C-alpha positions in Angstrom: 78.9 -72.4 126.9 81.1 -72.7 123.8 78.6 -75.0 122.0 75.7 -72.7 122.9 77.6 -69.8 121.2 78.3 -72.1 118.4 74.6 -73.1 118.0 73.4 -69.6 118.0 76.1 -68.6 115.4 75.0 -71.7 113.1 71.1 -70.5 113.6 72.2 -67.1 112.9 73.6 -68.0 109.6 70.7 -70.1 108.6 68.3 -67.7 109.2 70.2 -64.9 107.1 70.7 -67.5 104.5 67.0 -68.2 104.3 65.9 -64.7 104.1 68.6 -64.1 101.3 67.0 -67.1 99.5 63.5 -65.7 99.9 64.6 -62.3 98.8 66.2 -63.6 95.7 63.3 -65.6 94.8 60.8 -62.5 95.2 63.2 -60.5 93.0 63.4 -63.2 90.3 59.6 -63.7 90.1 58.8 -59.8 90.1 61.6 -59.3 87.4 60.0 -62.0 84.8 58.0 -60.0 82.3 56.5 -61.9 79.6 53.5 -62.0 77.8 50.2 -63.0 79.5 49.4 -66.7 78.6 46.7 -66.8 76.1 43.8 -69.3 76.2 42.4 -71.0 73.3 39.3 -69.4 72.1 35.9 -70.9 71.0 33.3 -69.2 69.5 30.4 -71.4 70.7 30.2 -74.7 72.8 27.9 -77.2 71.8 26.6 -79.2 74.7 24.1 -81.6 73.1 21.3 -80.8 75.5 17.8 -81.0 74.5 15.6 -77.9 73.6 13.9 -76.4 76.5 16.8 -76.8 78.7 17.3 -73.7 80.9 20.5 -72.9 83.2 19.5 -72.3 86.8 23.2 -71.5 88.1 26.6 -71.7 86.9 29.9 -71.7 88.9 33.6 -71.3 87.3 36.5 -72.6 89.1 40.0 -74.1 88.3 39.2 -74.0 84.4 36.0 -75.5 84.5 32.7 -74.2 84.3 29.8 -76.1 86.4 26.2 -75.4 85.0 23.0 -76.3 87.0 20.2 -77.0 84.5 16.8 -78.5 84.1 14.2 -79.3 81.3 14.1 -80.5 78.0 12.3 -83.7 79.4 15.4 -84.5 81.9 15.6 -83.7 85.5 18.0 -81.3 87.3 21.6 -82.2 86.4 24.9 -80.5 86.5 27.0 -80.0 83.2 30.6 -79.9 83.8 32.5 -78.1 80.8 36.2 -77.2 80.3 36.7 -73.4 79.8 39.7 -73.9 77.7 38.0 -76.0 74.9 34.4 -75.7 75.7 33.9 -79.4 75.9 31.6 -81.1 77.9 33.4 -83.1 80.5 30.5 -85.0 82.2 27.0 -84.6 83.3 25.5 -85.5 86.8 22.2 -86.4 87.5 20.3 -84.7 90.4 17.2 -86.1 92.1 17.3 -89.7 90.6 17.8 -88.6 87.1 14.1 -88.5 86.2 
């Protein structure tokens, strides 16, 4: 019985300590006040696509922009663009890359 009481006391201390750490972390994060980080701006991104290329759709996620394009004498393809710099990271040909 004595061991059970000791185990309960130790677990209670661990629970209270854990809640205190979580609370302190939340207060610390909430009290941080700094300027919002600025992303580098770019005026125009040249993607090197031929004339007649049309954007079918686009999706932004995780600092990258994925453009689904077609035309310009090439088949449908995906262009992956870095949103921070505007640089073309890669191209994925769709449908055999006609």
